C-alpha positions as CSV (number, residue, x, y, z in Angstrom):
1,X,67.8,-28.7,-28.9
2,X,65.0,-29.6,-27.6
3,X,61.7,-27.4,-27.3
4,X,60.6,-26.4,-23.7
5,X,56.7,-25.9,-24.7
6,X,53.6,-26.8,-27.6
7,X,52.7,-24.7,-29.8
8,X,49.4,-23.5,-28.2
9,X,49.1,-20.3,-30.8
10,X,48.9,-22.1,-33.6
11,X,46.5,-24.3,-32.2
12,X,44.8,-21.5,-31.1
13,X,44.8,-19.9,-34.3
14,X,43.3,-22.7,-36.1
15,X,40.4,-23.1,-33.7
16,X,39.8,-19.5,-33.7
17,X,38.1,-19.7,-37.0
18,X,35.5,-21.7,-36.2
19,X,34.4,-19.6,-33.6
20,X,30.8,-18.7,-34.6
21,X,27.2,-17.6,-32.5
22,X,26.2,-21.8,-31.6
23,X,30.2,-21.7,-29.6
24,X,29.9,-18.6,-28.2
25,X,26.0,-19.7,-26.7
26,X,28.2,-22.9,-25.4
27,X,31.2,-21.1,-23.9
28,X,28.9,-18.1,-22.2
29,X,26.8,-21.6,-20.4
30,X,29.6,-22.8,-19.2
31,X,31.7,-19.4,-17.8
32,X,28.1,-18.8,-16.1
33,X,27.9,-22.1,-15.0
34,X,31.6,-21.9,-13.2
35,X,30.7,-18.4,-12.2
36,X,27.1,-19.3,-10.9
37,X,26.1,-15.9,-12.7
38,X,25.0,-14.8,-16.1
39,X,25.7,-11.1,-15.0
40,X,28.8,-10.0,-14.9
41,X,27.5,-6.2,-14.8
42,X,30.2,-4.2,-13.5
43,X,33.0,-6.5,-12.8
44,X,36.3,-6.4,-14.3
45,X,37.9,-10.1,-15.5
46,X,41.5,-10.8,-16.0
47,X,42.0,-13.8,-18.5
48,X,45.3,-15.4,-17.8
49,X,46.3,-17.3,-21.0
50,X,43.5,-16.4,-23.5
51,X,44.0,-18.9,-26.5
52,X,41.3,-17.7,-28.5
53,X,39.8,-15.5,-26.9
54,X,36.5,-17.4,-26.9
55,X,36.2,-16.8,-23.1
56,X,36.9,-13.4,-22.8
57,X,34.6,-12.6,-25.5
58,X,31.9,-14.7,-23.4
59,X,32.5,-12.5,-20.4
60,X,32.0,-9.5,-22.8
61,X,28.8,-10.6,-23.7
62,X,28.0,-11.7,-19.7
63,X,28.3,-8.1,-19.2
64,X,31.9,-7.7,-17.7
65,X,33.0,-3.9,-17.7
66,X,36.7,-4.2,-18.6
67,X,38.4,-7.5,-19.7
68,X,42.2,-7.5,-20.0
69,X,43.5,-10.9,-21.9
70,X,47.1,-11.9,-22.0
71,X,49.2,-15.1,-23.4
72,X,52.2,-16.2,-23.9
73,X,52.3,-16.7,-27.1
74,X,52.0,-13.4,-29.9
75,X,50.0,-16.1,-32.2
76,X,47.2,-16.5,-29.6
77,X,47.2,-12.6,-28.8
78,X,46.6,-12.4,-32.3
79,X,43.4,-14.7,-32.3
80,X,42.5,-13.5,-29.9
81,X,42.6,-9.9,-30.7
82,X,41.2,-11.1,-34.2
83,X,37.9,-12.8,-32.5
84,X,37.4,-10.2,-30.0
85,X,37.1,-7.5,-32.7
86,X,34.6,-9.8,-35.0
87,X,32.5,-10.0,-32.1
88,X,32.7,-6.9,-29.9
89,X,32.7,-4.0,-31.1
90,X,33.2,-2.4,-27.4
91,X,36.5,-0.3,-26.5
92,X,36.4,-1.8,-22.7
93,X,38.9,-5.2,-23.8
94,X,42.5,-5.5,-24.5
95,X,45.1,-8.2,-25.4
96,X,48.4,-8.6,-24.7
97,X,51.2,-10.7,-25.2
98,X,52.5,-11.7,-21.5
99,X,53.0,-14.5,-19.3
100,X,51.6,-15.1,-15.7
101,X,54.7,-14.4,-14.5
102,X,54.9,-10.9,-16.2
103,X,52.1,-9.8,-14.0
104,X,54.4,-8.8,-11.3
105,X,55.6,-5.9,-13.2
106,X,53.4,-5.6,-15.3
107,X,51.2,-3.5,-12.3
108,X,47.5,-4.4,-13.7
109,X,46.2,-4.1,-10.1
110,X,42.9,-6.0,-8.7
111,X,40.1,-7.8,-10.6
112,X,36.9,-8.5,-9.7
113,X,37.2,-12.3,-11.7
114,X,40.7,-13.8,-12.4
115,X,40.0,-16.5,-14.6
116,X,42.5,-19.7,-16.0
117,X,41.2,-22.0,-17.7
118,X,43.9,-25.4,-18.6
119,X,46.8,-23.2,-18.3
120,X,48.4,-23.2,-15.1
121,X,49.8,-26.4,-15.4
122,X,51.5,-25.3,-18.6
123,X,53.8,-22.7,-17.4
124,X,56.9,-24.7,-16.0
125,X,56.1,-23.6,-12.4
126,X,52.5,-24.2,-11.3
127,X,52.5,-23.7,-8.1
128,X,53.9,-20.2,-8.8
129,X,51.2,-19.2,-11.9
130,X,48.7,-20.2,-9.0
131,X,50.0,-17.3,-6.4
132,X,50.2,-14.8,-9.0
133,X,47.2,-15.5,-10.4
134,X,45.6,-15.5,-6.5
135,X,47.4,-12.3,-6.2
136,X,45.3,-10.7,-9.0
137,X,41.9,-11.2,-7.2
138,X,40.4,-8.1,-5.0
139,X,39.2,-8.3,-1.6
140,X,35.4,-10.7,-2.7
141,X,36.5,-11.6,-5.9
142,X,36.3,-14.4,-7.6
143,X,39.2,-17.0,-9.0
144,X,38.0,-19.3,-11.9
145,X,40.8,-22.1,-12.8
146,X,41.2,-25.2,-14.3
147,X,43.9,-27.3,-14.0
148,X,44.8,-31.1,-14.6
149,X,44.2,-33.7,-11.7
150,X,46.6,-35.6,-10.6
151,X,46.2,-39.6,-12.0
152,X,48.2,-42.4,-12.1
153,X,49.5,-42.0,-15.4
154,X,50.8,-38.5,-14.8
155,X,54.1,-39.4,-15.5
156,X,53.9,-41.3,-18.4
157,X,51.9,-38.4,-20.2
158,X,54.9,-35.6,-19.4
159,X,57.2,-38.2,-21.2
160,X,54.5,-38.8,-24.0
161,X,54.8,-35.1,-24.0
162,X,57.4,-33.8,-24.0
163,X,58.2,-36.2,-27.0
164,X,55.5,-35.5,-29.0
165,X,56.7,-31.2,-29.2
166,X,60.0,-32.1,-30.0
167,X,59.3,-34.6,-33.0
168,X,58.1,-34.0,-36.7
169,X,54.7,-33.2,-38.0
170,X,53.9,-36.3,-39.5
171,X,54.8,-38.1,-35.9
172,X,52.7,-35.8,-34.5
173,X,50.0,-36.3,-36.9
174,X,50.4,-40.2,-36.8
175,X,50.0,-40.0,-32.9
176,X,46.9,-38.1,-32.8
177,X,45.4,-40.4,-35.5
178,X,46.2,-42.9,-33.0
179,X,45.0,-41.4,-30.1
180,X,42.1,-41.1,-32.0
181,X,41.4,-44.5,-33.0
182,X,42.1,-45.7,-29.4
183,X,40.1,-43.2,-27.7
184,X,36.9,-44.5,-29.9
185,X,37.7,-48.1,-29.3
186,X,37.7,-46.7,-25.2
187,X,33.9,-45.4,-26.3
188,X,32.6,-48.3,-27.7
189,X,33.9,-50.5,-25.0
190,X,31.3,-48.4,-22.6
191,X,28.5,-48.6,-25.0
192,X,29.8,-45.0,-26.3
193,X,29.8,-43.9,-30.0
194,X,32.9,-41.3,-31.4
195,X,30.7,-39.8,-33.9
196,X,28.1,-39.0,-31.0
197,X,31.0,-37.5,-28.9
198,X,32.7,-35.3,-31.3
199,X,29.0,-34.3,-33.4
200,X,27.9,-32.8,-29.3
201,X,31.1,-32.0,-28.4
202,X,31.1,-28.2,-28.9
203,X,28.3,-27.5,-26.6
204,X,29.3,-30.3,-23.6
205,X,32.9,-28.6,-23.7
206,X,32.6,-25.0,-23.6
207,X,32.6,-24.5,-27.2
208,X,35.4,-26.3,-28.0
209,X,36.1,-28.1,-31.1
210,X,37.3,-32.4,-30.4
211,X,40.2,-32.3,-32.7
212,X,42.0,-28.8,-31.8
213,X,41.8,-30.4,-28.3
214,X,43.4,-34.2,-29.1
215,X,46.4,-31.9,-30.0
216,X,46.6,-30.0,-26.5
217,X,45.7,-32.8,-24.8
218,X,49.0,-34.6,-26.3
219,X,51.0,-32.0,-27.0
220,X,50.5,-29.9,-24.3
221,X,54.0,-29.4,-22.7
222,X,55.2,-28.3,-19.9
223,X,52.9,-30.3,-17.8
224,X,52.3,-30.7,-14.2
225,X,48.8,-32.1,-12.3
226,X,47.6,-31.1,-9.0
227,X,44.9,-32.6,-6.3
228,X,41.9,-30.9,-4.6
229,X,43.3,-31.0,-1.2
230,X,46.6,-29.8,-2.8
231,X,45.6,-26.7,-4.3
232,X,43.1,-25.8,-1.3
233,X,46.4,-26.3,0.4
234,X,48.2,-23.7,-1.6
235,X,45.2,-20.9,-1.7
236,X,43.8,-21.0,1.4
237,X,47.2,-18.9,3.5
238,X,46.4,-16.6,0.7
239,X,43.0,-15.6,2.1
240,X,40.8,-17.9,-0.7
241,X,38.3,-20.4,0.1
242,X,36.8,-22.5,-1.9
243,X,33.5,-21.8,-3.1
244,X,33.3,-24.6,-6.2
245,X,34.5,-27.6,-7.2
246,X,33.9,-29.9,-10.4
247,X,36.0,-32.9,-10.2
248,X,36.0,-36.5,-10.5
249,X,38.0,-39.5,-10.4
250,X,39.9,-40.5,-14.0
251,X,42.2,-43.2,-14.8
252,X,44.0,-40.9,-16.4
253,X,44.9,-43.5,-19.2
254,X,43.9,-41.0,-21.9
255,X,46.0,-38.0,-20.2
256,X,44.7,-36.3,-17.4
257,X,40.9,-33.8,-17.4
258,X,40.7,-30.8,-16.1
259,X,39.2,-30.1,-12.6
260,X,37.4,-26.7,-12.2
261,X,37.5,-24.8,-9.0
262,X,35.8,-22.1,-8.1
263,X,37.5,-20.1,-5.0
264,X,36.8,-16.4,-3.5
265,X,38.5,-13.8,-1.9
266,X,37.3,-13.0,1.7
267,X,37.2,-9.5,2.3
268,X,39.5,-7.3,4.2
269,X,42.4,-10.1,2.9
270,X,45.2,-7.8,2.6
271,X,47.7,-8.1,-0.5
272,X,50.0,-10.9,-0.7
273,X,53.9,-11.2,-2.5
274,X,53.2,-12.3,-6.1
275,X,56.5,-14.3,-5.6
276,X,55.7,-15.9,-2.0
């Protein structure tokens, strides 16, 4: 029987042991850059798809008054709980095993910041997931998301990712090695070195790790992508206006990269139906 999704939790659990002060500092810097502030004092934070818990922790260290983190994968929940307990002694945090699609029944209320980086395009129903996330932003609050941008190779990568989650561990490892070699050649043709790219990765990429991200890029299934105008068109009727966009054109040959977006919900915007 075909597997429905990539086992993100195993990847995040492995990465969680690498979390240290240097990675935390990089995560804080990137989160602050996206949100436009290093001071989250008094602001509540919902992390949808918390993975290793690194960015929930970054929000706490930037002053968030309460962080609620959810992830569909119990292993991710365990990894996040471990990371948060290791670095944060406060009680203003919680980690729960839940899907974004469970949120309407959980009635968590609205948050000052709803954050979901590289997650909603892996849910199997990206547009509905985006709408549910948007519902949980309070009027005047922020929705910070990163989503795969559309490229000409998205269909090809859908097939690759589906194959990856259904093949053997040995074949998966071989695919990762081939990807890294080809990516190294691509960098060399552009006058760059793979070793230098990997060495600077944690600071350039939100405190993340190159090899764990490769596994995620190849295996991240379900998989969808969205263009900037499509996302704005989806969120504008829900009362959210684009405040910041970090996107760029990519060939997509090595997979679609994440485009970052920051939306602000209009003051006085009435609550919308989460399942609309």
